KOLZA-416125 format. One line per 10 residues: number of its first residue (from 1); for each residue x, y, z of N, C-alpha, C, O, CB. Coordinates in Angstrom, 1 decimal, padded with zeros to 4 digits. Atoms other than C-alpha are relative to their C-alpha. Last residue first. Glycine has a CB too. Example, Ala and Ser with C-alpha at 12.3 -4.5 7.8 and 13.67 -1.06 7.14 Angstrom:
2
2	-000.9 -001.1 000.0 013.7 -001.1 007.1 -000.8 001.1 000.8 -000.3 002.2 000.9 000.4 000.5 -001.4 | 000.9 -001.2 000.0 012.3 -004.5 007.8 000.9 001.2 000.0 001.9 001.2 000.7 -001.0 000.0 001.2
This chain:
97
97	000.7 000.0 001.1 -236.0 -149.3 -071.5 -001.4 000.3 -000.3 -001.8 000.1 -001.5 000.0 -001.0 -000.3 | 001.0 001.1 -000.2 -233.9 -150.3 -068.8 -001.0 -000.1 -001.1 -001.5 -001.2 -001.5 -000.7 000.2 001.3 | -000.2 001.0 001.0 -231.0 -148.0 -070.1 -001.2 -001.1 000.1 -001.4 -001.8 -000.9 001.3 -000.7 000.3 | 000.8 -000.2 001.2 -232.1 -144.9 -068.3 000.1 -001.1 -001.1 -000.5 -001.0 -002.1 000.5 001.3 -000.7 | 001.5 000.0 -000.3 -230.9 -146.0 -064.9 -000.8 000.1 -001.3 -001.8 -000.5 -001.4 -000.4 001.1 000.9 | 000.6 001.3 000.5 -227.4 -147.0 -066.0 -001.5 000.0 000.1 -002.1 -000.8 -000.5 000.6 -001.2 000.7 | 000.1 000.0 001.4 -226.0 -143.5 -065.7 -000.6 -001.2 -000.6 -000.9 -001.2 -001.8 001.3 000.3 -000.5 | 001.2 -000.6 000.5 -227.0 -143.4 -062.1 -000.1 -000.1 -001.4 -001.2 -000.1 -002.0 -000.1 001.4 000.5 | 000.3 000.7 001.2 -224.2 -145.9 -061.3 -001.3 000.5 -000.5 -002.0 -000.2 -001.2 -000.1 -001.5 000.3 | 000.4 001.4 -000.1 -222.6 -143.7 -058.7 -000.3 -000.6 -001.3 000.4 -000.4 -002.3 -001.1 -000.1 000.9
87	001.5 000.3 000.2 -222.8 -140.0 -059.3 -000.3 -001.4 000.1 -001.4 -001.8 -000.3 -000.4 000.5 -001.4 | 000.3 000.0 001.4 -219.0 -139.4 -059.9 -001.6 -000.2 -000.4 -002.0 -000.1 -001.5 000.7 -001.1 -000.6 | -000.3 -001.4 000.5 -218.5 -138.4 -056.3 -000.3 000.1 -001.5 -000.6 001.2 -002.0 001.5 000.4 000.3 | 001.1 -000.9 -000.5 -220.3 -141.6 -055.2 000.3 001.4 -000.6 -000.7 002.1 -001.0 000.0 000.0 001.6 | 001.3 000.3 000.8 -218.0 -143.6 -057.4 -001.1 000.9 000.4 -001.9 001.3 -000.4 -000.4 -001.5 000.1 | -000.2 -000.6 001.3 -214.9 -141.9 -055.9 -001.2 -000.2 -000.9 -001.7 000.6 -001.7 001.2 -000.6 -000.7 | 000.1 -001.5 -000.1 -216.1 -142.5 -052.4 000.1 000.6 -001.4 -000.6 001.5 -001.8 001.2 000.5 001.0 | 001.4 -000.3 -000.3 -216.8 -146.2 -053.1 -000.2 001.5 000.0 -001.1 002.0 -000.6 -000.5 -000.6 001.3 | 000.8 000.2 001.2 -213.4 -146.6 -054.6 -001.4 000.4 000.1 -002.0 001.0 -000.8 000.1 -001.4 -000.5 | -000.4 -001.1 001.0 -211.7 -145.0 -051.6 -000.7 -000.2 -001.4 -001.0 000.8 -002.0 001.6 000.0 -000.2
77	000.5 -001.2 -000.5 -213.6 -147.3 -049.2 000.3 001.1 -001.1 -000.6 001.9 -001.4 000.7 000.3 001.4 | 001.5 000.0 000.2 -212.9 -150.4 -051.3 -000.6 001.3 000.4 -001.5 001.8 -000.2 -000.6 -001.1 000.8 | 000.3 -000.1 001.4 -209.2 -149.5 -051.6 -001.5 000.0 -000.1 -002.0 000.9 -000.9 000.7 -001.1 -000.7 | -000.2 -001.4 000.4 -208.9 -149.0 -047.8 -000.4 000.3 -001.4 -001.0 001.3 -001.7 001.4 000.4 000.2 | 001.0 -000.8 -000.6 -210.4 -152.4 -047.2 000.1 001.5 -000.3 -000.9 002.1 -000.7 000.0 -000.2 001.5 | 001.3 000.3 000.7 -208.2 -154.0 -049.8 -001.1 000.8 000.6 -001.8 001.5 -000.1 -000.3 -001.5 000.1 | 000.0 -000.7 001.3 -205.1 -152.4 -048.3 -001.3 -000.1 -000.8 -001.8 000.9 -001.3 001.2 -000.4 -000.8 | 000.1 -001.5 -000.3 -205.9 -153.6 -044.8 -000.1 000.8 -001.3 -000.9 001.7 -001.4 001.1 000.4 000.9 | 001.4 -000.2 -000.4 -206.5 -157.2 -046.1 -000.3 001.5 000.3 -001.3 002.1 -000.1 -000.3 -000.8 001.1 | 000.8 000.2 001.3 -203.2 -157.1 -047.9 -001.5 000.3 000.4 -002.2 001.0 -000.4 000.2 -001.4 -000.6
67	-000.3 -001.2 000.8 -201.4 -155.8 -044.7 -000.9 000.0 -001.3 -001.4 001.0 -001.7 001.5 000.1 -000.3 | 000.6 -001.1 -000.7 -203.0 -158.5 -042.6 000.1 001.2 -000.8 -000.9 002.0 -001.0 000.5 000.1 001.3 | 001.4 000.2 000.0 -202.0 -161.3 -045.0 -000.8 001.2 000.6 -001.7 001.6 -000.1 -000.4 -001.3 000.9 | 000.4 -000.2 001.4 -198.5 -159.8 -045.5 -001.5 -000.3 -000.1 -002.2 000.5 -000.8 000.7 -001.0 -000.9 | 000.0 -001.4 000.3 -198.1 -159.4 -041.7 -000.5 000.2 -001.5 -001.2 001.2 -001.7 001.3 000.5 000.3 | 001.1 -000.6 -000.6 -199.1 -163.0 -040.9 -000.2 001.5 -000.4 -001.3 001.9 -000.7 000.0 -000.2 001.4 | 001.2 000.6 000.6 -196.6 -164.4 -043.4 -001.3 000.6 000.5 -002.2 000.9 -000.3 -000.1 -001.4 000.3 | 000.0 -000.5 001.3 -193.8 -161.9 -042.3 -001.4 -000.6 -000.7 -002.1 000.1 -001.3 001.3 -000.5 -000.9 | 000.4 -001.3 -000.1 -194.5 -162.6 -038.6 -000.2 000.6 -001.4 -001.1 001.4 -001.6 001.0 000.9 000.8 | 001.3 000.0 -000.4 -194.3 -166.3 -039.2 -000.6 001.4 000.0 -001.7 001.6 -000.4 -000.1 -000.6 001.3
57	000.8 000.4 001.1 -191.1 -165.9 -041.2 -001.5 000.0 000.3 -002.3 000.4 -000.5 000.4 -001.4 -000.5 | 000.0 001.5 000.2 -189.5 -164.0 -038.4 -001.0 -000.3 -001.2 -001.8 000.5 -001.6 -000.5 -000.7 001.3 | 001.3 000.6 -000.4 -189.0 -160.3 -038.8 000.1 -001.5 -000.2 000.8 -001.9 -001.2 -001.1 000.5 -000.7 | -000.2 000.6 -001.4 -185.3 -159.1 -038.8 -001.3 -000.6 000.4 -001.4 -001.1 001.6 000.4 001.1 001.0 | -000.9 001.1 -000.3 -185.5 -156.7 -041.7 -000.1 -000.5 001.4 -000.4 000.2 002.3 001.3 000.5 -000.3 | -001.2 -000.4 -000.8 -188.6 -154.5 -042.2 000.8 -001.3 000.3 000.3 -002.3 000.6 -000.5 000.6 001.3 | -000.1 000.8 -001.2 -190.9 -155.6 -045.0 001.3 000.3 000.7 002.4 000.3 000.2 000.0 -001.6 -000.3 | -001.1 -000.4 -000.9 -191.9 -153.2 -047.8 -000.1 -000.9 001.3 -001.1 -000.9 002.0 -000.1 001.5 000.3 | 000.0 000.7 -001.3 -194.0 -154.4 -050.7 001.2 000.4 000.8 002.3 000.5 000.2 000.1 -001.6 -000.2 | -001.2 000.1 -000.7 -194.9 -152.4 -053.8 -000.2 -000.8 001.3 -001.3 -000.9 001.8 000.5 001.4 000.3
47	-001.0 -001.0 000.5 -197.3 -151.8 -056.6 001.3 -000.1 000.8 002.4 000.2 000.2 -000.6 001.4 000.0 | -001.0 -000.3 -001.1 -199.6 -154.8 -056.0 001.1 000.9 -000.7 001.7 000.4 -001.7 000.7 -001.3 000.7 | -001.3 000.5 000.3 -202.4 -154.7 -058.5 001.0 000.5 001.0 000.9 001.6 001.4 000.6 000.4 -001.5 | -000.3 001.0 -000.9 -205.9 -154.2 -057.3 001.3 -000.8 -000.4 001.5 -001.9 -000.1 -001.1 -001.0 000.2 | 000.3 001.3 000.7 -206.9 -152.2 -060.3 000.4 -001.2 000.8 000.5 -002.3 000.2 000.8 000.0 -001.3 | 001.5 000.2 000.2 -207.3 -149.2 -058.0 -000.3 -001.1 -000.9 -001.5 -001.4 -001.0 -000.6 001.2 -000.5 | 000.7 -001.0 000.8 -203.6 -149.5 -057.0 -001.5 -000.4 -000.1 -002.0 -001.4 000.3 000.7 000.2 -001.4 | 000.7 000.5 001.2 -201.9 -151.5 -054.3 -000.7 001.2 -000.6 -001.0 002.2 000.0 -001.1 -001.2 000.5 | 000.7 -001.1 000.8 -199.2 -150.7 -051.8 -000.6 -000.7 -001.2 -000.1 -001.5 -001.9 001.0 001.1 -000.5 | 000.3 000.3 001.4 -198.2 -153.3 -049.2 -000.8 001.1 -000.7 -001.8 001.5 -000.1 -000.9 -001.3 -000.1
37	000.8 -000.9 000.8 -196.6 -152.6 -045.9 -000.1 -000.5 -001.4 000.9 -000.9 -002.1 000.6 001.4 000.1 | 000.4 000.7 001.2 -195.1 -154.9 -043.2 -001.0 001.1 -000.7 -002.0 001.5 -000.1 -000.6 -001.6 000.2 | -001.2 000.8 000.4 -193.1 -153.3 -040.3 -000.3 -000.7 -001.4 000.6 -001.1 -002.1 000.5 -001.0 001.1 | -000.7 -000.7 001.2 -195.9 -150.7 -040.0 001.2 -000.7 -000.4 001.9 -000.2 -001.3 000.4 001.5 000.4 | -000.5 -001.3 -000.4 -196.9 -151.9 -036.5 000.7 000.8 -001.1 001.5 001.6 -000.8 000.8 -000.1 001.1 | -001.2 000.2 -000.9 -197.1 -155.5 -037.6 000.6 001.4 000.3 001.8 001.6 000.3 001.0 -001.0 -000.8 | 000.1 001.1 -001.1 -199.5 -154.7 -040.4 001.3 000.1 000.8 002.3 000.7 000.4 -000.3 -001.4 -000.7 | -001.0 000.3 -001.0 -200.1 -152.0 -043.0 -000.3 -001.0 001.0 -001.5 -001.2 001.3 000.4 001.4 000.6 | 000.4 000.8 -001.1 -202.0 -151.5 -046.2 001.2 -000.2 000.9 002.3 -000.4 000.4 -000.7 -001.3 -000.5 | -000.9 000.7 -000.6 -201.1 -148.6 -048.5 -000.5 -000.8 001.2 -001.1 -000.1 002.1 001.2 000.8 000.5
27	000.2 000.1 -001.5 -203.5 -147.2 -051.0 001.1 -000.9 000.5 001.7 -001.7 -000.2 -001.4 -000.6 000.4 | -001.1 000.8 -000.6 -203.1 -145.9 -054.6 -000.2 000.0 001.5 -000.3 001.1 002.1 001.4 000.4 -000.4 | 000.1 000.2 -001.5 -206.0 -144.6 -056.7 001.1 -000.9 000.5 001.4 -002.0 -000.1 -001.5 -000.7 000.5 | -000.8 -001.0 -000.6 -205.0 -143.5 -060.2 000.0 -000.2 001.6 000.9 000.4 002.3 -000.5 001.4 -000.3 | -001.4 000.4 000.1 -206.2 -146.7 -061.7 000.9 001.0 000.6 002.0 000.6 001.0 000.4 -000.1 -001.4 | -000.2 001.0 -001.0 -209.7 -145.9 -060.4 001.5 -000.5 -000.1 002.1 -000.8 001.0 -000.9 -001.3 -000.3 | 000.0 -000.7 -001.4 -209.8 -142.7 -062.3 000.4 -001.0 001.0 001.1 -000.7 001.9 -001.4 000.6 000.3 | -001.2 -000.9 000.0 -208.9 -144.4 -065.6 000.2 000.6 001.4 001.3 000.7 001.9 -000.1 001.2 -001.1 | -001.1 000.9 -000.1 -211.5 -147.1 -065.0 001.4 000.8 000.1 002.2 000.5 000.9 -000.1 -000.8 -001.3 | -000.1 000.6 -001.3 -214.1 -144.4 -064.2 001.2 -000.9 000.2 001.9 -000.9 001.2 -001.3 -000.9 000.3
17	-000.4 -001.0 -000.9 -213.4 -142.6 -067.4 000.2 -000.5 001.4 001.1 -000.1 002.1 -000.9 001.2 000.0 | -001.4 -000.3 000.4 -213.5 -145.7 -069.5 000.5 001.1 001.0 001.6 000.9 001.6 000.2 000.4 -001.5 | -000.8 001.1 -000.5 -216.8 -146.6 -067.9 001.5 000.2 -000.1 002.2 -000.1 000.8 -000.4 -001.3 -000.6 | -000.1 -000.2 -001.3 -218.1 -143.1 -068.6 000.7 -001.2 000.7 001.5 -001.0 001.7 -001.3 000.2 000.6 | -000.9 -001.0 -000.3 -217.3 -143.5 -072.2 000.2 000.3 001.5 001.4 000.5 001.9 -000.5 001.3 -000.6 | -001.5 000.5 000.2 -218.7 -146.9 -072.4 000.9 001.1 000.3 002.0 000.9 000.9 000.2 -000.5 -001.4 | -000.3 000.9 -001.1 -222.0 -145.6 -070.8 001.5 -000.5 -000.1 002.2 -000.6 000.8 -001.0 -001.3 000.1 | -000.2 -000.9 -001.2 -222.2 -142.7 -073.2 000.4 -000.9 001.2 001.2 -000.4 002.0 -001.2 000.8 000.2 | -001.2 -000.6 000.3 -221.8 -145.2 -076.2 000.4 000.9 001.2 001.6 001.0 001.6 000.0 000.9 -001.3 | -001.0 001.1 -000.2 -224.5 -147.4 -074.7 001.3 000.7 -000.3 002.3 000.5 000.5 -000.2 -001.2 -001.0
7	-000.1 000.3 -001.5 -226.8 -144.3 -074.3 001.2 -001.0 000.2 001.9 -000.9 001.2 -001.3 -000.6 000.5 | -000.7 -001.2 -000.5 -226.0 -143.2 -078.0 000.1 -000.3 001.5 001.2 000.1 002.1 -000.8 001.3 -000.2 | -001.4 000.1 000.5 -226.9 -146.7 -079.3 000.8 001.2 000.7 001.9 001.0 001.1 000.1 000.2 -001.6 | -000.6 001.1 -000.8 -230.1 -146.6 -077.2 001.5 -000.1 -000.3 002.3 -000.2 000.6 -000.7 -001.4 -000.3 | 000.0 -000.4 -001.3 -231.1 -143.3 -078.8 000.7 -001.0 000.9 001.5 -000.6 001.8 -001.3 000.4 000.5 | -001.2 -000.8 -000.1 -230.3 -144.6 -082.2 000.3 000.6 001.4 001.4 000.8 001.8 000.0 001.2 -000.9 | -001.2 000.9 000.0 -232.8 -147.4 -081.7 001.3 000.9 000.1 002.2 000.5 000.8 000.1 -000.8 -001.3
């Protein structure tokens, strides 16, 4: 029983470490040739938006959608790489019992 409790504590510690590492990730999604840029972090929170003046409302709307999608794809790739570097989810294997 104490072994399982230790495993759970270890998993919590690793999860906290992963969460902190993910929060450090920052990516920039772009659209409209760089006229629309959205910056998001590893917690998928928008950190910044840059839109070049003079764009039409339609270009802004489409640009924001495309830039957000671009940022999310980049974030997923970056997070997958970080998780792989940390050993993935191997730490869960011993929990099955």
